[in-house]
C-alpha positions, 0 to 999 in steps of 0.5 A: 446905539450911539456913534463915535461923533455923538459920543465925542461931545461928552468929553470936551473937558476931560484931562489928557489921561481920560480924554476921547483919545483914551476912549478910542483906544479902549474901544479898539481893545474892547472890539478886539476882546469882545469879538474874540470872546463872543460878546454882544458888540453893540453893548460893548461899543456903546458902554465903551464910548460912554464909560468915562462921561462923568470923569470930569465930574469926579474931578470936580466933586469927588463923586464916583464917575462909574456910578454917575456915568451909568446914570448919565448913560441911561439918560443919554440912551433914553428911548432905546430898548430898556434891556440894552440900556441897562446892560450898558449902564451896568457895564459902565457902573462896574468898570472902575478898578478902585471899587467893590462893584464887580462886572457880572456880564461878559460885556461888562468884563470886556469893558473892564479889561479894555479899560485896564489894558489902557492903564498899563504898558507904554501908554499906561506910563504916559498916562500916569505921568500926564496925571502927575504933571497935572497934580504937581507930583514929583517924577520920583520919590522913595517908595517904602512899603508903608508910604501909600500916598493918596493919588491926589497927593504931591507925595504920590508919584507915578512910581507909587501908582505902578507899585500899588495899582498898575503892577496889579492890573494884569492879575485883575483881568477877566478874559483870556484875550486881555490877559494875553495882551497884558503880559507884554504890557506888564513886562514893559512897565517892570523894565521901565521902572527898573531902568528909571530907578537905576538912572535916578540913582546914577547907576545907568 
């Protein structure tokens, strides 16, 4: 329904954590998961290529990028079969972790899982620190259980992001393939943040 080069044009003002490199990584994971699980790959590929088209708008206005992106996808794909367009839009609308919209179709779950896998492991840590730098956040801060700072706040750090979001993602996945991939990525994050704390405290 849409190709890589056509999709690339919609990501010219994206940040380092949500740029077209992110889209291509998610696409590779979505193809791996979708093929293993028997998903409709045309829907999976198109939804993946368009899933963050409204991310920059969310940064500017605070509007939910998943919902706005679903509507933009409907406009971009106008002229294609209506059932396929709606399947793509529904997958995009339900790919956000911090949302109450649960992905219902296999294709939506494949996109959700692939997107979450790119938020964990070594790449997930790199993305967390890229966003922290953009927002002027500290590398490290104390993490008492009651200090859940907003992700846009300078009191929030990648350590908070790991504790309150990234560490939960492996349990939020839908497909068996994604859960298998998540195990090693999760283990790596735990080891990294354990080592980071030891170095911050001067113990390593």
